[in-house]
C-alpha positions in Angstrom: 72.4 -84.5 127.4 71.2 -87.6 126.0 67.9 -89.3 126.6 67.2 -92.9 125.9 63.6 -94.0 125.6 63.0 -97.6 126.5 60.9 -100.1 124.5 59.2 -103.1 125.9 59.2 -106.0 123.5 56.5 -108.6 124.1 57.2 -111.8 122.3 54.0 -113.8 122.1 53.1 -117.0 120.3 49.9 -118.1 121.9 46.3 -117.1 121.1 45.2 -113.5 121.6 42.5 -113.5 124.4 40.5 -110.3 125.0 40.1 -109.2 128.6 36.8 -109.7 130.4 35.9 -106.2 131.7 33.6 -105.4 134.6 32.8 -101.9 135.9 31.8 -101.8 139.6 29.8 -98.8 141.0 30.5 -97.3 144.3 28.8 -98.9 147.3 25.9 -97.1 149.0 27.9 -97.2 152.2 30.7 -95.3 150.6 28.4 -92.8 149.0 26.8 -92.0 152.3 30.3 -91.5 153.7 31.0 -88.7 151.2 33.1 -90.4 148.6 32.8 -92.6 145.5 35.2 -95.1 144.0 34.5 -96.9 140.7 36.5 -100.0 139.9 37.3 -101.4 136.4 38.3 -105.1 136.6 40.1 -106.8 133.7 40.6 -110.6 133.8 41.6 -113.6 131.8 43.5 -111.9 128.9 46.7 -112.6 127.0 49.2 -111.3 126.2 49.8 -108.5 128.7 49.6 -104.9 127.6 46.0 -103.8 128.4 45.6 -100.0 129.0 42.7 -98.5 130.9 41.3 -95.0 130.5 38.4 -93.3 132.3 35.7 -90.9 130.9 33.0 -88.9 132.7 30.3 -87.7 130.3 32.6 -88.3 127.4 35.6 -86.4 128.7 38.7 -88.2 129.7 39.8 -87.9 133.3 43.2 -88.7 134.8 42.9 -87.2 138.3 42.0 -89.8 141.0 42.9 -92.7 138.8 45.0 -95.6 140.2 45.8 -98.6 138.1 47.4 -101.9 139.3 50.2 -103.7 137.6 49.2 -106.7 135.5 49.4 -110.0 137.3 49.9 -113.3 135.5 48.5 -116.6 136.5 48.6 -119.7 134.3 49.4 -117.6 131.2 46.5 -115.2 131.6 46.7 -111.7 133.0 44.5 -109.6 135.2 44.6 -106.0 136.4 42.4 -103.3 137.8 41.9 -99.5 137.8 40.0 -97.3 140.2 38.6 -93.8 139.8 38.2 -92.1 143.2 35.9 -89.1 143.4 34.4 -86.9 146.1 30.6 -87.2 146.5 30.3 -83.7 144.9 32.3 -84.7 141.8 30.3 -88.0 141.6 27.0 -86.1 141.6 28.3 -83.8 138.8 28.6 -86.6 136.2 26.1 -88.9 134.8 27.8 -91.4 132.4 31.0 -93.0 133.8 33.0 -95.1 131.4 36.0 -97.4 131.7 37.8 -97.9 128.3 40.2 -100.7 127.7 42.7 -100.9 124.9 44.2 -104.4 124.5 46.7 -104.2 121.5 44.5 -103.2 118.6 41.1 -104.0 120.2 39.2 -101.5 122.4 36.1 -102.0 124.5 34.1 -99.8 126.9 32.0 -100.5 130.0 29.7 -97.7 131.2 27.3 -97.0 134.0 24.8 -94.2 134.7 25.0 -92.5 138.1 21.3 -92.2 138.3 20.9 -96.0 138.1 23.4 -96.4 141.1 21.5 -94.3 143.6 20.2 -96.6 146.4 
């Protein structure tokens, strides 16, 4: 058997623009309904190739993560990633972080659960 690994080559000649990153907490309406979804929004970056990761209290989590494909508009890209949790799992953590790696540059946005309680 032979496996061929694909490589995506991004040819880019314009300026490197870092993504603007926003981390949105779950709404109080959602929390009262027994669930919690955090959303990490990336916008206005170029070239494509931003990667999002989630951490809860410093530990990376992959369960409940859903990331959108990158969308291009006027040469700039945007994307989003959500972390969906049960209310019980939301209450177990305190520091929720969305980490973004855009080529060789990384940045993190964080929020404290205790500051999100209505």
